[in-house]
C-alpha positions as CSV (number, residue, x, y, z in Angstrom):
1,M,-26.3,78.2,74.3
2,A,-26.9,78.3,78.0
3,V,-30.7,78.7,77.5
4,Q,-30.7,75.8,75.0
5,A,-28.9,73.6,77.4
6,L,-31.3,74.5,80.2
7,D,-34.3,73.6,78.0
8,T,-32.6,70.3,77.1
9,A,-32.1,69.5,80.8
10,R,-35.7,70.3,81.6
11,L,-37.2,68.2,78.9
12,P,-36.8,64.7,80.6
13,V,-38.4,66.1,83.8
14,D,-41.4,67.4,81.8
15,W,-41.7,64.1,79.9
16,A,-41.5,62.2,83.2
17,K,-44.3,64.3,84.7
18,L,-46.4,63.8,81.6
19,V,-46.0,60.0,81.6
20,Q,-46.8,59.9,85.3
21,K,-49.9,62.0,84.8
22,L,-51.2,59.9,81.9
23,A,-50.3,56.5,83.4
24,L,-53.4,56.0,85.5
25,P,-55.9,57.2,83.0
26,T,-54.3,55.1,80.3
27,A,-54.4,52.0,82.5
28,L,-58.0,52.6,83.4
29,F,-58.9,53.1,79.8
30,V,-57.2,49.8,78.8
31,V,-59.1,48.0,81.6
32,A,-62.4,49.6,80.8
33,Y,-62.4,49.0,77.0
34,G,-60.1,46.1,76.7
35,V,-59.9,43.8,79.7
36,V,-63.4,44.0,81.0
37,P,-65.3,43.4,77.7
38,A,-62.9,40.6,76.8
39,Y,-62.6,38.7,80.1
40,A,-65.3,39.8,82.6
41,S,-68.0,37.4,83.5
42,G,-71.7,38.1,83.1
43,Y,-72.1,38.2,86.8
44,L,-69.3,40.8,87.3
45,V,-70.7,43.0,84.6
46,E,-74.5,42.8,85.5
47,A,-74.3,42.5,89.3
48,I,-71.4,44.8,90.1
49,L,-70.1,47.0,87.2
50,L,-73.5,48.2,85.9
51,P,-74.9,49.4,89.3
52,F,-71.5,50.7,90.2
53,L,-71.4,52.9,87.1
54,A,-74.9,54.2,87.4
55,L,-74.5,55.0,91.1
56,S,-71.1,56.6,90.5
57,L,-72.6,58.9,88.0
58,A,-75.5,59.8,90.3
59,A,-72.9,60.5,93.1
60,V,-70.9,62.7,90.7
61,G,-74.1,64.8,90.1
62,L,-75.0,65.0,93.8
63,N,-71.4,65.8,94.8
64,L,-71.5,68.7,92.3
65,L,-74.5,70.1,94.2
66,T,-73.7,69.2,97.8
67,G,-69.9,68.8,97.9
68,Y,-68.9,71.7,95.6
69,C,-71.9,74.1,96.0
70,G,-73.0,73.2,99.5
71,Q,-76.7,72.6,98.8
72,L,-77.9,69.6,100.6
73,S,-80.5,67.5,98.6
74,L,-82.5,64.4,99.4
75,G,-84.3,64.3,96.1
76,S,-81.7,62.5,94.0
77,S,-83.9,59.4,93.5
78,A,-86.7,61.6,92.2
79,F,-84.4,63.1,89.6
80,M,-83.2,59.6,88.6
81,A,-86.9,58.7,88.2
82,V,-87.6,61.7,86.0
83,G,-84.6,60.8,83.8
84,A,-85.6,57.1,83.6
85,F,-89.3,57.6,82.8
86,G,-88.5,60.6,80.7
87,A,-86.2,58.6,78.5
88,Y,-88.8,55.8,78.3
89,N,-91.4,58.2,77.0
90,F,-89.1,60.0,74.6
91,N,-88.2,56.7,73.1
92,L,-91.8,55.5,73.0
93,R,-93.5,58.6,71.5
94,V,-90.8,60.0,69.2
95,E,-90.1,57.4,66.5
96,G,-86.5,57.0,65.4
97,L,-85.0,59.1,68.2
98,P,-81.4,58.3,68.7
99,L,-80.4,56.8,72.0
100,A,-77.9,59.7,72.7
101,V,-80.6,62.3,72.0
102,T,-83.0,60.4,74.2
103,M,-80.6,60.4,77.1
104,I,-79.8,64.1,76.7
105,L,-83.6,65.0,76.6
106,A,-84.1,62.9,79.7
107,G,-81.3,64.8,81.4
108,I,-82.8,68.1,80.4
109,S,-86.2,67.1,81.8
110,A,-84.5,66.2,85.0
111,A,-82.6,69.5,85.0
112,G,-85.8,71.5,84.5
113,F,-87.4,69.6,87.4
114,G,-84.4,70.2,89.5
115,V,-84.5,73.9,89.0
116,V,-88.1,74.0,90.1
117,F,-87.4,72.2,93.3
118,G,-84.2,74.1,93.7
119,L,-86.0,77.4,94.0
120,P,-86.3,77.0,97.8
121,S,-82.5,77.2,98.0
122,L,-82.9,80.9,97.3
123,R,-84.3,81.2,100.8
124,L,-83.5,78.1,102.7
125,R,-80.2,76.5,103.7
126,G,-78.8,73.4,105.3
127,F,-81.3,71.0,107.0
128,Y,-84.3,73.1,105.9
129,L,-83.3,72.9,102.3
130,A,-82.8,69.2,102.6
131,V,-86.3,68.8,104.0
132,S,-87.8,70.9,101.2
133,T,-86.2,68.7,98.6
134,L,-88.1,65.7,100.0
135,A,-91.1,67.3,98.3
136,A,-89.6,66.3,95.0
137,Q,-89.2,62.8,96.1
138,F,-92.8,62.4,97.2
139,F,-94.3,64.3,94.4
140,V,-92.5,62.3,91.6
141,Q,-93.5,58.9,93.2
142,W,-97.1,60.2,93.5
143,A,-97.2,61.5,89.9
144,L,-95.7,58.4,88.3
145,T,-98.2,56.2,90.2
146,K,-101.2,58.4,89.8
147,F,-100.9,59.1,86.0
148,G,-100.7,56.0,83.8
149,W,-99.5,58.0,80.9
150,F,-95.9,57.9,82.2
151,S,-95.9,54.1,82.1
152,N,-97.9,53.8,78.9
153,D,-101.0,52.9,80.9
154,N,-99.4,49.8,82.4
155,P,-101.6,48.8,85.4
156,S,-98.5,47.9,87.4
157,G,-96.6,51.1,86.5
158,V,-93.6,48.9,85.4
159,V,-91.7,50.1,82.3
160,S,-89.3,48.0,80.3
161,A,-86.0,49.1,78.7
162,P,-86.3,49.5,74.9
163,H,-83.9,48.1,72.4
164,L,-80.6,49.8,72.9
165,A,-78.6,50.6,69.7
166,V,-76.1,53.3,68.6
167,A,-75.4,53.7,64.8
168,G,-77.2,50.5,64.1
169,L,-75.0,48.5,66.6
170,S,-77.1,46.6,69.2
171,L,-76.1,47.2,72.8
172,D,-78.7,44.9,74.4
173,S,-76.1,42.3,75.6
174,A,-74.4,42.7,79.0
175,T,-71.1,43.8,77.3
176,G,-73.0,46.4,75.1
177,R,-74.8,47.9,78.0
178,Y,-71.6,48.0,79.9
179,L,-69.9,49.9,77.1
180,L,-72.8,52.3,76.9
181,S,-72.6,52.9,80.6
182,V,-68.8,53.3,80.9
183,T,-68.7,55.7,77.9
184,T,-71.4,57.8,79.3
185,V,-69.9,58.0,82.7
186,I,-66.4,58.8,81.4
187,L,-67.7,61.6,79.1
188,I,-69.8,63.3,81.8
189,T,-67.1,62.8,84.5
190,V,-64.5,64.5,82.2
191,L,-66.8,67.4,81.6
192,V,-67.6,67.8,85.3
193,S,-63.9,67.7,86.1
194,R,-63.3,70.6,83.7
195,L,-66.3,72.4,85.2
196,V,-65.2,72.3,88.8
197,N,-61.8,73.7,87.8
198,S,-63.4,76.6,85.8
199,A,-64.7,79.9,87.0
200,T,-68.1,78.3,87.4
201,G,-66.7,75.7,89.8
202,R,-64.9,78.4,91.8
203,N,-68.3,80.2,92.1
204,F,-69.8,77.0,93.4
205,I,-67.1,76.7,96.1
206,A,-67.4,80.4,97.0
207,V,-71.2,80.0,97.6
208,R,-70.6,76.8,99.6
209,D,-67.9,78.5,101.9
210,N,-69.7,81.8,102.5
211,E,-72.6,83.1,100.6
212,T,-72.3,86.7,101.9
213,A,-68.6,86.9,101.0
214,A,-69.4,85.4,97.6
215,R,-72.0,88.0,96.9
216,V,-69.6,90.7,98.0
217,I,-66.9,89.7,95.5
218,G,-69.5,89.7,92.7
219,V,-70.6,86.0,92.5
220,P,-74.2,85.8,91.3
221,V,-75.4,83.6,94.2
222,L,-78.9,82.9,93.1
223,K,-77.9,82.1,89.5
224,T,-75.1,79.9,90.8
225,K,-77.3,77.9,93.0
226,L,-79.9,77.3,90.3
227,L,-77.2,76.4,87.9
228,A,-75.8,73.8,90.4
229,F,-79.3,72.3,90.8
230,A,-79.8,72.1,87.0
231,L,-76.4,70.5,86.3
232,S,-76.7,68.1,89.2
233,S,-80.2,67.0,88.2
234,F,-79.1,66.6,84.6
235,I,-76.4,64.3,85.5
236,I,-78.5,62.3,88.0
237,G,-81.3,62.1,85.4
238,V,-78.8,60.5,83.0
239,A,-77.7,58.2,85.8
240,G,-81.4,57.2,86.2
241,V,-81.4,56.2,82.5
242,L,-78.4,54.0,83.0
243,W,-80.0,52.5,86.1
244,A,-83.3,51.7,84.3
245,F,-82.1,50.8,80.8
246,T,-78.7,49.1,81.3
247,Y,-78.9,47.6,84.8
248,L,-82.5,46.8,86.0
249,R,-84.1,46.6,82.5
250,T,-87.5,46.9,84.0
251,V,-88.3,49.5,86.6
252,E,-91.3,50.9,88.6
253,P,-91.8,54.1,90.5
254,A,-91.3,52.3,93.8
255,G,-87.7,51.5,92.7
256,F,-86.9,55.2,93.0
257,N,-87.8,55.6,96.7
258,L,-86.2,57.6,99.5
259,D,-83.8,54.8,100.3
260,R,-82.1,55.3,96.9
261,S,-81.7,59.0,97.7
262,F,-80.0,58.2,101.0
263,Q,-77.9,55.6,99.3
264,I,-76.5,58.2,96.9
265,L,-76.0,60.7,99.8
266,F,-74.0,58.0,101.7
267,I,-71.9,57.4,98.7
268,I,-70.6,60.9,98.6
269,I,-70.1,61.1,102.3
270,I,-68.2,57.9,102.4
271,G,-66.2,58.7,99.3
272,G,-65.5,62.3,100.3
273,L,-67.4,65.6,99.6
274,A,-66.1,67.8,96.8
275,S,-64.1,65.0,95.3
276,I,-65.0,63.4,92.0
277,R,-62.8,60.4,92.7
278,G,-64.6,60.1,96.1
279,A,-67.9,59.5,94.1
280,F,-66.4,56.4,92.6
281,L,-64.7,55.1,95.7
282,G,-67.9,55.5,97.7
283,A,-70.0,53.8,95.0
284,A,-67.5,50.9,94.9
285,F,-67.8,50.6,98.7
286,I,-71.6,50.7,98.7
287,V,-72.0,48.2,95.8
288,V,-69.2,45.7,96.6
289,F,-69.2,45.6,100.4
290,P,-72.8,44.4,100.9
291,L,-72.1,41.6,98.4
292,F,-69.0,40.7,100.5
293,L,-70.9,40.7,103.8
294,S,-73.7,38.6,102.2
295,R,-71.2,36.0,101.0
296,L,-69.4,36.0,104.3
297,G,-72.7,35.7,106.3
298,A,-73.8,32.7,104.1
299,F,-70.4,31.1,104.5
300,V,-70.2,31.5,108.3
301,F,-73.8,30.9,109.3
302,G,-74.9,28.6,106.4
303,G,-78.5,27.7,106.9
304,L,-78.8,28.7,110.6
305,F,-80.7,31.9,109.7
306,D,-83.1,32.7,106.9
307,S,-82.3,35.4,104.3
308,G,-84.3,38.1,106.0
309,V,-82.2,37.9,109.2
310,L,-79.0,37.8,107.2
311,D,-80.1,40.8,105.2
312,M,-81.0,42.8,108.3
313,S,-77.7,41.8,110.0
314,Q,-75.9,42.9,106.9
315,R,-77.5,46.4,107.1
316,I,-76.6,46.7,110.7
317,V,-73.0,45.7,110.2
318,L,-72.7,48.1,107.2
319,G,-74.2,51.0,109.1
320,A,-71.9,50.4,112.1
321,L,-68.9,50.3,109.8
322,I,-69.9,53.5,108.0
323,I,-70.2,55.3,111.4
324,I,-66.8,54.0,112.6
325,F,-65.2,54.8,109.4
326,L,-66.5,58.4,109.3
327,I,-65.3,59.0,112.9
328,A,-61.9,57.7,111.9
329,E,-61.7,59.5,108.6
330,P,-64.4,62.3,108.3
331,N,-63.1,63.4,104.8
332,G,-63.9,60.0,103.3
333,L,-62.1,57.4,101.2
334,S,-60.6,60.0,98.9
335,A,-58.7,61.6,101.8
336,L,-57.6,58.1,103.0
337,F,-56.4,57.4,99.5
338,D,-54.4,60.6,99.4
339,R,-52.9,59.8,102.7
340,L,-51.9,56.3,101.6
341,K,-50.4,57.7,98.4
342,R,-48.3,60.2,100.4
343,R,-47.0,57.5,102.7
344,I,-46.0,55.3,99.8
345,G,-44.3,58.3,98.1
346,S,-42.4,59.2,101.2
347,R,-41.2,55.7,101.7
348,S,-40.1,55.2,98.1
349,S,-38.1,58.5,98.2
């Protein structure tokens, strides 16, 4: 009787914790699949949400490699390009290939490419590894420009997104492309979240913290590094498909330049390394804040300066704010969010 009474007393506490744990995911799910498709404007979807989702997924992939495994890479844009052009060619040359299979094959192509350029990680670390990954960036842009086969012999090298459909349902509209993007991002993010909390994720963290100690306790360091490069490149390759097919709709090799790689790196630094939530916070900052600065500059200065001056001023202000923010909070927006949540919790209690 005493045990039964104790279990009955614990039950409300367990339910309360379960409700608290599921509240935020449920709310996000309702907003993502209910509110946004029903009420979001075309500008919000196409100018903000679609690039946010694609860059968030790319940041999740890079954070898996850099934040969790400690392998610095500057070739993210190259892996996005492999995914985008790979998906284009799979769709073009294999008739009737389902969209989901096309995206998976594009991700596998990017993963294979990432493993090849991840081989230097077996010997190099830190800055030297980052420099070696630049080879992927320059090689991909050269190959896509040099060989017309990748762009179906288009003289300009530009490729256009194909018709998007799943199970006969067209996804070419802004809402359809958004639903494709958000579903892809949610599925991959859930899988990555489970991965980083598994034995493989603990191996990543062990390699990041101390390779020698990881090797001593039996972690297969070389295999772990290559696996991190493969998984990261797969995710970034799928993000490249979303970037090309759902957001830009037309893309060229120059669109996947070194600036894009730095942008993704800045996202995970601003959001917080080794934090999946930080990838989304950093992407939101990178996507939304420049638009805010642009609107603010146009409102304050009006026609006093041309668009080039305003754009350069926007870059300067954004860069300065990033530096100031990282000095104030080196662990990124994710740590700031945790600190704010603790303060709210302490005041409410």
